[in-house]
C-alpha angles and dihedrals in degrees: 000000000000110000104165127079117238145143117282120211131186114214131192114220110199121207108254093220092062110095097187141358125221090227137006117262115266117213123186119186116215089221131012096210122050122184136153142170111259111266095026126110117266124192118206112196137172138161114230131185123186138154117236092029113256135195118256123197136183118230131193118201089342095309121112110243097204144337096216124096092232121034131182126186123200 
């Protein structure tokens, strides 16, 4: 459970073996402001398009929250 407030950041991690991409990644956040009462469920969503496919991660205060595509905290 996340109980402290902090800034959330979405980062794009490009594969090092890729020398170039046909187009820059496009990321659209479902909402631009995310807030929640401590102890309550929070859903972080975004739509991302990239070619070749890249890995996107959520960070909180500079620390990666998870490496899975779908994450659930209890």
